[in-house]
C-alpha positions in Angstrom: -13.7 54.5 -6.1 -13.2 55.7 -2.6 -16.5 54.9 -1.2 -16.5 51.3 -3.0 -13.5 50.6 -1.1 -14.6 51.5 2.2 -18.1 49.6 1.6 -15.8 46.5 1.7 -14.0 44.6 4.5 -15.2 41.5 5.6 -15.7 40.3 2.3 -11.9 40.7 1.7 -10.7 38.9 5.1 -12.9 35.9 3.7 -11.0 36.0 0.9 -7.7 36.6 2.5 -8.5 33.6 5.0 -9.7 31.4 2.1 -6.9 31.7 -0.2 -4.2 29.8 1.5 -2.8 26.2 0.8 -6.5 25.2 -0.9 -5.1 27.6 -3.4 -1.1 27.7 -3.4 -0.9 24.1 -3.0 -4.0 22.2 -4.1 -4.8 24.5 -7.3 -1.2 24.4 -8.2 -0.9 20.7 -7.6 -4.1 20.1 -9.7 -3.1 22.0 -12.2 0.3 20.0 -12.4 -1.5 17.0 -12.2 -4.4 17.6 -14.5 -3.8 20.3 -16.3 -6.9 22.7 -16.8 -9.0 19.2 -16.3 -10.3 19.8 -12.6 -11.2 23.3 -13.0 -14.7 22.1 -13.2 -14.5 21.0 -9.8 -12.9 24.4 -8.3 -16.0 26.0 -9.7 -18.7 23.1 -8.7 -17.5 23.3 -5.2 -17.7 27.0 -4.9 -21.1 26.9 -6.2 -22.1 23.7 -3.5 -20.5 26.1 -0.4 -21.8 29.9 -1.6 -24.9 29.8 0.2 -23.8 28.4 3.3 -20.7 30.9 3.3 -23.0 33.8 2.0 -25.1 33.0 4.9 -22.8 34.3 7.7 -22.7 37.8 6.6 -26.4 38.0 5.6 -27.6 36.8 8.9 -25.4 39.5 10.9 -26.9 42.2 8.9 -30.0 41.2 9.2 -30.2 40.6 12.7 -27.2 42.6 14.1 -25.9 39.4 15.8 -23.3 36.4 15.2 -23.9 32.7 13.7 -22.9 31.7 16.6 -26.1 33.5 18.9 -27.9 31.7 16.0 -26.5 28.6 16.9 -27.3 29.4 20.7 -30.9 29.4 20.1 -30.8 26.3 18.4 -29.9 24.6 21.4 -26.6 25.3 23.4 -25.3 21.6 22.3 -24.6 23.0 18.7 -22.6 25.9 20.3 -20.9 23.3 22.7 -20.1 21.0 19.6 -18.6 23.6 17.4 -16.6 24.7 20.4 -15.0 21.7 20.7 -14.6 21.3 17.3 -12.9 24.3 17.1 -10.9 23.7 20.1 -9.7 20.8 18.0 -8.5 22.5 15.2 -7.5 26.2 16.0 -4.0 25.6 17.0 -2.6 22.9 14.2 -4.4 24.9 11.5 -2.6 28.1 13.1 0.7 26.2 13.4 0.8 25.0 9.9 -0.3 27.9 7.9 2.4 29.9 9.9 5.2 27.3 8.9 4.1 27.3 5.1 4.4 31.2 5.3 7.6 31.4 7.4 9.1 28.9 4.7 8.4 31.4 1.8 9.7 34.2 3.9 13.1 32.5 4.4 13.5 31.6 0.8 12.0 34.9 -0.8 14.7 37.3 1.7 17.2 34.8 1.6 18.3 34.8 5.8 19.0 31.7 6.5 17.2 31.5 10.1 15.6 28.4 11.6 12.2 28.0 10.3 11.0 28.1 14.1 12.5 31.8 14.4 10.8 32.7 11.2 7.3 31.3 12.3 7.6 33.2 15.6 8.7 36.6 14.3 5.7 36.0 11.8 3.2 35.4 14.7 4.7 38.5 16.5 3.9 40.6 13.6 0.4 39.3 13.1 -0.4 39.7 17.0 1.1 43.1 17.1 -1.0 44.1 14.2 -4.1 42.7 15.6 -3.5 44.3 19.7 -2.8 47.4 18.5 -4.8 47.9 15.4 -7.5 45.6 16.3 -10.0 45.4 13.4 -10.1 48.7 11.8 -6.3 48.3 11.0 -6.8 44.7 9.7 -9.2 45.4 7.4 -7.5 48.3 5.7 -4.4 46.4 5.6 -6.4 43.4 4.3 -7.5 45.4 1.2 -4.1 46.2 0.3 -3.0 42.6 0.7 -5.7 40.3 -1.3 -5.5 43.4 -4.0 -1.6 42.3 -4.1 -1.7 38.9 -4.0 -4.6 39.2 -6.8 -2.7 41.3 -9.1 0.6 39.6 -8.7 -1.0 36.1 -8.9 -3.0 37.1 -12.5 0.1 38.9 -13.7 2.1 35.5 -13.2 -0.4 33.2 -14.9 -0.6 35.9 -17.6 3.5 35.4 -17.9 3.2 32.2 -17.4 0.7 31.5 -20.1 1.9 34.1 -22.8 5.4 32.1 -22.9 4.1 28.3 -23.0 4.7 26.6 -26.1 2.5 23.6 -25.3 -1.0 23.2 -26.5 -3.4 23.3 -23.3 -6.8 21.2 -23.8 -9.8 23.0 -21.7 -11.1 19.0 -21.6 -12.5 18.3 -18.3 -11.1 15.1 -16.3 -13.0 12.8 -13.7 -10.0 10.8 -12.0 -10.7 7.2 -11.7 -7.9 6.0 -9.9 -7.4 5.8 -6.2 -4.8 8.4 -6.0 -7.0 10.5 -8.4 -10.1 10.4 -6.3 -8.1 10.9 -2.9 -6.8 14.2 -4.5 -9.9 15.0 -5.7 -11.8 14.9 -2.7 -8.8 16.9 -0.8 -9.0 19.2 -3.4 -12.8 19.9 -3.3 -12.7 19.4 0.6 -10.4 22.5 1.3 -12.2 24.3 -1.5 -12.4 27.6 -0.7 -12.4 27.2 2.7 -14.1 25.3 5.2 -17.6 26.2 6.4 -17.0 27.2 9.7 -15.1 30.3 8.0 -19.0 31.5 7.8 -18.9 32.2 11.4 -15.9 34.3 11.3 -17.5 36.2 8.2 -20.5 37.0 10.6 -18.2 38.3 13.5 -16.2 40.2 11.5 -19.4 42.2 9.7 -20.5 43.0 13.0 -17.1 44.5 13.4 -17.6 46.1 10.3 -21.1 47.9 11.4 -19.2 49.4 14.4 -18.3 51.5 12.0 -21.0 52.1 9.4 -24.3 51.1 8.7 -24.2 47.5 7.1 -27.5 46.2 5.2 -28.1 42.8 4.0 -27.8 43.7 0.3 -24.1 45.5 1.4 -23.2 42.6 3.4 -24.0 40.3 0.3 -22.4 42.7 -2.4 -19.1 42.6 0.2 -19.0 38.8 0.2 -19.7 38.3 -3.7 -16.3 40.1 -4.0 -14.3 38.2 -2.2 -16.1 35.2 -2.7 -15.3 36.0 -6.8 -11.7 36.8 -5.7 -11.4 33.2 -4.6 -12.5 31.7 -7.7 -10.4 33.8 -10.1 -7.1 33.2 -8.0 -7.9 29.7 -7.7 -8.5 29.0 -11.2 -5.1 31.0 -11.9 -3.1 28.7 -9.9 -4.5 25.8 -11.4 -3.4 27.7 -14.7 -0.1 28.4 -13.2 0.5 24.4 -12.5 -0.7 23.8 -15.7 1.7 26.0 -17.8 5.0 25.5 -15.7 4.5 21.8 -14.5 2.1 19.7 -16.2 4.1 19.0 -19.1 7.4 18.8 -17.4 7.6 15.2 -16.1 8.1 16.9 -12.8 6.5 16.7 -9.4 5.8 18.3 -6.4 7.3 17.9 -3.0 4.4 16.9 -0.2 6.1 19.1 1.9 4.1 22.9 2.5 7.1 24.8 2.8 9.2 22.8 0.3 6.6 23.1 -2.4 6.3 26.8 -1.9 10.3 26.8 -2.7 10.1 24.6 -5.5 7.2 26.3 -7.0 9.3 29.7 -6.9 11.9 28.2 -8.7 9.8 26.7 -11.0 8.5 29.7 -12.4 12.0 31.1 -12.3 13.4 28.6 -14.4 10.6 28.7 -16.9 10.0 32.4 -17.0 13.1 34.0 -16.2 14.9 35.4 -12.7 12.4 38.2 -13.0 9.4 35.7 -11.9 11.1 34.9 -8.7 9.6 38.1 -6.9 6.2 38.7 -8.6 5.4 34.4 -7.7 7.2 35.1 -4.1 4.9 38.2 -3.8 1.6 36.3 -4.8 2.9 33.1 -2.3 3.9 35.3 0.8 1.0 37.8 0.3 -1.3 34.7 0.0 -0.4 32.2 3.2 0.5 35.5 5.2 -3.0 37.2 4.8 -4.4 33.4 6.1 -2.3 33.3 8.6 -3.1 36.7 9.7 -6.7 36.7 9.4 -6.7 33.3 10.8 -4.9 34.7 14.3 -7.8 37.3 14.2 -10.7 35.0 13.6 -10.1 31.6 15.4 -9.6 34.0 19.1 -12.4 36.0 18.1 -15.1 33.2 17.1 -13.6 31.2 20.4 -14.1 34.1 23.3 -17.6 34.8 21.2 -18.7 30.7 21.8 -17.4 30.7 25.4 -19.2 33.9 26.3 -22.4 32.5 24.9 -22.2 28.9 26.4 -21.4 30.3 30.2 -23.4 33.6 29.5 -20.8 35.7 31.1 -19.1 38.4 29.3 -15.2 39.4 29.4 -13.7 42.3 27.7 -10.6 40.8 27.6 -11.4 37.5 26.4 -10.4 38.2 22.4 -7.1 39.5 24.1 -7.1 36.3 26.1 -7.7 33.8 23.1 -5.2 35.6 21.2 -2.6 34.7 23.7 -3.7 30.7 24.5 -3.3 30.4 20.5 -0.4 32.0 20.4 1.4 29.9 23.1 -0.5 26.7 21.5 1.1 27.2 18.3 4.5 28.2 19.9 4.1 24.7 21.9 3.3 22.9 18.5 6.7 24.4 16.8 8.7 23.6 19.5 7.7 20.3 21.1 5.0 18.7 18.2 6.8 19.5 14.9 7.5 15.9 14.3 3.4 15.1 14.8 2.6 18.0 12.4 1.4 15.5 9.9 -0.5 13.5 12.0 -2.1 16.8 13.5 -3.1 18.2 10.0 -4.5 14.9 9.0 -7.0 15.2 12.1 -8.1 18.8 11.1 -8.5 17.8 7.4 -11.1 15.2 8.7 -12.7 17.3 11.1 -13.5 19.9 8.2 -14.3 17.5 5.7 -16.9 15.6 8.2 -18.3 18.6 9.7 -19.0 20.5 6.8 -23.0 18.9 6.6 -22.7 20.3 10.5 -22.0 23.8 9.8 -24.2 23.7 6.5 -27.2 22.3 8.2 -27.0 25.0 11.1 -26.7 27.8 8.6 -29.7 27.0 6.8 -32.0 26.6 10.0 -30.7 29.7 11.7 -31.1 32.0 8.3 -34.8 30.8 8.1 -35.5 31.5 11.7 -38.4 33.6 13.5 -34.9 36.4 14.7 -34.4 36.6 10.7 -36.7 39.6 9.0 -38.7 37.8 6.4 -37.6 40.1 3.9 -34.4 38.8 4.6 -34.6 35.1 4.7 -33.2 33.0 1.6 -35.9 32.3 -1.2 -37.5 29.2 -1.7 -35.1 28.5 -4.4 -31.9 29.3 -2.6 -33.1 27.0 0.4 -34.2 24.1 -2.4 -30.8 24.6 -3.5 -29.0 24.8 0.0 -30.7 21.4 1.0 -29.4 19.8 -2.2 -25.8 21.0 -1.7 -26.0 19.7 2.2 -27.2 16.3 0.4 -24.1 16.4 -1.7 -21.8 17.4 1.1 -22.9 14.2 2.9 -22.2 12.0 0.1 -19.0 13.9 -0.4 -18.3 13.3 3.5 -19.3 9.5 3.4 -16.9 9.3 0.2 -14.0 10.7 1.7 -14.5 8.2 4.8 -14.7 5.2 2.1 -11.3 5.9 0.7 -9.7 6.3 4.5 -10.9 2.7 5.5 
């Protein structure tokens, strides 16, 4: 068992980064509005995105390099596009997940500090973990966090299901009204995460390789564990929304912070006061894991991308980018809080529309000459990948049609 857990690492970091707002907010809202009727969408989008996420750790293990190195071989323009996309989204994403985490912490610990103060405290805790402990501490800590959030979410879903008196239908639903279609697109677009997390995963895999041997087989196994975890936790949150909210006639707040507090109150009201800490732990660990992993991965990827673009190495670039990200996050917290809705919308749209870019890049890199032939995708997987790319393109066009 010890050897099994030692083998795990980047896959759990992937799960920690992916299991966030898409699960806590979107999945629960899906259950509240449609019962179990959108489980098909959750499973389908995981299947569609699977190869592109898998190619991150697989490429790193097969070549000893990150996906960003592969992007550079496709052309420096590809790398520059990635750098610009990332620069437009990292500050907004970091601020958004930090605020939601801070809102949950404020409510659970019942310390009535301003949300900005809580956000600064959480950011400081994450920064200390990463600057002092670097990857090794992050790796060990995320094993505890992901296991905790999975167990607590499973327990909450089981308890809620065992106490519900309403019949639960397994009939699957395809929304037909404009509001329902818009929600379905948002739900699938952020589930389990934007495709650029595959780049983070490749970088984490290289860090893991510094402390031991990592093979394509072990990398894919590790990834599969984390990926399966995102499906299980996502389904649990859909179930929780179904059991607690679907027949209640209530609706959730559109604010992430208010939503989390309302969610905890719903569980407490329906299941009893004992559920406060159970769902509180599930919600807090869900969002803290996302806050911590994004604060590590965004600087790590920006530092590597800039190094490849400029062809100059700076051993302090990771630390510099952590500081830049923290300063940008603090700046938004103090000066642009009123614009958060607009900023999040921009980040969301970019995540939707850039999915085909990352999918195509990952397929081309994984089939390049740098990858030993025995570690390249099979013909079947390649066929499926291009089919999935077509679906992602259609998905993006569908999303654009709802905007205009």
